[in-house]
C-alpha positions in Angstrom: 24.4 7.5 48.3 25.5 4.5 47.5 28.6 4.7 49.8 26.3 5.9 52.6 23.8 3.4 51.9 26.0 0.7 52.3 27.9 1.7 55.4 24.3 2.4 57.1 23.1 -0.9 56.2 26.6 -2.6 57.2 26.4 -0.8 60.3 23.1 -2.4 60.7 23.6 -5.6 60.0 26.6 -6.0 62.4 24.0 -4.6 65.1 21.1 -7.4 64.3 24.1 -10.0 63.0 22.1 -10.5 60.0 24.7 -9.8 56.3 21.6 -10.9 54.8 20.0 -7.2 54.4 22.8 -6.5 51.9 20.7 -8.1 49.4 17.9 -6.0 49.8 19.8 -2.7 49.8 21.3 -3.5 47.2 18.4 -4.6 44.7 16.2 -1.8 46.4 18.9 0.8 45.8 18.6 1.3 41.8 15.3 2.5 42.4 16.0 6.1 43.8 19.3 6.2 41.6 16.8 5.9 39.0 15.1 8.8 40.2 18.1 10.9 40.8 18.9 10.4 36.7 15.3 10.6 36.0 14.3 14.0 37.9 17.8 15.6 37.0 19.2 14.6 33.7 17.3 16.7 30.7 16.8 14.0 28.0 13.3 13.5 26.3 10.7 13.4 29.2 9.1 9.9 28.1 11.7 8.3 27.3 12.8 9.1 31.0 9.9 8.0 32.6 10.1 4.4 30.7 13.6 4.4 32.0 12.1 5.3 35.8 9.0 2.7 35.7 11.7 -0.5 34.0 14.2 0.4 37.0 12.2 1.2 39.5 9.4 -1.8 39.2 12.5 -4.3 39.0 14.4 -2.9 41.7 11.2 -2.8 44.4 9.7 -6.5 43.4 13.1 -7.8 44.2 13.8 -5.9 47.0 10.8 -6.8 48.5 11.1 -10.3 47.6 13.8 -11.0 49.4 13.0 -8.8 51.9 11.0 -11.6 52.7 13.2 -13.9 52.1 16.0 -13.0 54.1 13.8 -12.0 57.3 12.5 -15.3 56.9 15.7 -16.9 58.6 16.0 -13.6 61.0 17.5 -13.8 63.5 20.7 -14.9 61.9 21.8 -15.0 58.4 21.1 -17.4 55.8 23.3 -20.5 54.9 25.6 -18.0 52.4 26.1 -15.2 55.2 26.5 -18.2 57.6 29.8 -19.7 55.3 31.1 -17.0 55.0 31.4 -15.8 58.8 32.8 -19.4 59.4 35.1 -19.1 56.7 36.0 -15.7 57.9 36.1 -15.8 61.6 37.1 -13.1 63.9 37.6 -10.8 60.8 33.8 -10.9 59.3 32.9 -7.2 60.1 36.0 -5.8 58.3 35.4 -8.1 55.3 32.0 -7.4 55.6 32.2 -4.0 55.3 34.7 -4.2 52.4 31.7 -6.5 50.4 29.4 -4.0 51.2 31.2 -1.4 49.9 31.5 -3.5 46.5 27.5 -3.5 46.5 27.5 0.1 46.4 30.3 0.5 43.6 28.1 -2.0 41.7 25.2 0.3 42.3 27.2 3.0 40.8 28.7 1.0 37.9 25.9 -0.9 37.1 23.2 2.1 36.9 24.9 3.8 34.0 22.6 2.4 31.2 20.0 4.2 33.1 22.0 7.2 33.3 22.7 7.3 29.3 19.1 6.7 28.5 17.6 9.8 30.5 20.3 12.3 29.1 19.2 11.3 25.9 17.5 13.9 24.3 15.9 12.5 20.8 12.2 13.3 20.9 11.5 9.6 19.5 11.3 6.3 21.4 12.7 3.7 18.7 12.5 0.5 17.4 15.1 -0.7 19.8 13.8 0.7 22.9 9.9 -0.8 22.2 12.4 -4.4 21.7 14.6 -3.7 24.9 10.8 -3.5 27.0 9.6 -5.8 25.3 12.5 -8.2 26.5 11.9 -6.3 30.1 8.6 -7.6 30.4 9.5 -11.1 29.8 12.4 -10.7 32.2 10.5 -10.0 35.1 7.7 -12.0 34.2 9.9 -14.8 34.6 12.1 -14.0 37.3 8.8 -13.4 39.3 7.4 -16.8 38.3 10.6 -18.5 38.9 10.5 -17.1 42.5 6.7 -17.6 43.1 7.2 -21.2 42.3 10.3 -21.6 44.7 8.7 -20.2 47.3 5.6 -22.1 46.7 7.7 -24.9 46.8 9.5 -24.3 50.1 6.0 -23.6 51.6 5.1 -27.1 51.6 6.7 -29.0 55.1 6.6 -32.6 52.9 9.3 -30.5 50.8 11.7 -30.6 53.0 15.0 -32.1 51.6 13.8 -31.8 48.2 14.9 -30.6 45.1 13.0 -28.2 43.7 11.9 -29.4 40.2 8.5 -27.4 39.5 7.1 -25.2 36.7 10.8 -23.6 35.7 12.8 -25.3 37.8 12.0 -28.5 35.8 14.6 -26.8 33.1 16.8 -24.6 34.5 18.3 -25.6 37.9 18.4 -21.5 38.7 15.9 -19.5 36.4 15.7 -16.8 38.7 19.3 -16.1 38.0 18.8 -16.5 33.6 15.6 -14.2 34.3 17.5 -12.1 36.5 20.8 -11.4 34.1 18.0 -11.4 31.7 16.8 -8.0 33.1 20.7 -6.7 32.1 20.2 -7.1 28.9 16.9 -5.5 28.3 18.4 -2.6 30.3 21.4 -2.8 28.0 19.3 -3.0 24.0 16.9 0.0 25.9 20.1 1.7 26.0 21.3 0.8 22.4 18.6 3.6 21.2 20.7 6.6 22.8 24.5 8.1 21.9 26.8 5.7 23.8 24.3 3.2 24.5 26.3 0.3 23.3 28.9 0.7 25.9 27.0 0.1 28.9 27.4 -4.1 27.6 29.8 -4.7 30.3 26.2 -4.7 32.8 24.7 -7.5 31.3 28.2 -9.5 31.1 29.2 -7.9 34.3 26.1 -9.7 35.8 26.7 -12.9 34.0 30.0 -13.2 35.5 29.2 -12.2 38.8 25.7 -15.3 38.7 27.8 -17.8 37.4 31.4 -17.4 38.4 30.9 -15.6 41.7 28.3 -15.3 44.4 25.7 -16.5 42.1 25.2 -20.1 41.3 28.9 -21.2 42.4 28.1 -21.1 46.3 24.4 -21.8 45.6 25.2 -25.2 44.1 27.7 -25.8 46.8 25.4 -25.6 49.5 22.9 -27.6 47.6 25.2 -30.2 47.7 25.6 -30.3 50.8 21.9 -30.1 52.3 20.5 -32.2 49.7 23.7 -34.9 48.9 22.8 -37.4 45.7 19.2 -35.8 45.1 20.6 -32.6 44.0 23.7 -34.6 42.3 21.2 -36.3 40.0 19.5 -33.2 39.4 22.5 -31.7 38.2 23.0 -34.7 35.9 19.9 -34.2 34.6 19.0 -30.4 33.9 20.8 -27.4 32.7 22.3 -25.2 34.9 21.5 -21.7 33.7 19.3 -21.1 30.6 16.1 -23.2 30.6 16.3 -26.0 28.0 14.7 -29.4 28.6 16.2 -32.0 30.7 18.7 -34.6 29.5 17.5 -38.3 30.2 19.8 -40.1 31.8 20.7 -43.8 30.1 
């Protein structure tokens, strides 16, 4: 499913010259995979229902948000994908296909906690699972709020070229990424109530690595410095790069 999905999305992206739709497909792709696990596995039904609700609500919210963000740049790519097109040159379509299939692989690998939970036949929801659910609620609310605050900031023409420091963005340069990572921590914590759930610790670890070292913060920061210059550099000096915390005071 993941391979076919990303192959179709890659073909569409070539036709419309917009590689950003891979983010939409990746986010939305978790919902049908979680549904497949919930329907086909034979674990405790209420637990399967909880896991499906958590995975699907997060997947749909993020996917819908990204749809409107990506389509806001259409026709054409956003700044991140435009940068990749310039870097990859004539090989862009071939390399994009590989990039899209990497997203397909991540869909499979990162959905393992959902499968572990849906296979658990234990008829009692454990405390650790309720803790995971509570953490997921906090993470989803935080990510939604961060996305909303950034969207409202960008809607104001007076903020063009300025750095968003409203709300959660006053305490972290990337609160959306932090709460996105916290969602995966919540999935892991929820999975701890099931046999072999501890093996899914690689999911939040892998997500943290990608956000901090690969396609998340590094690329976003580079583009922000290029477009906002000293304003963003000053923001970097005072504000936490990931975990929300009180800004530093410069002397």
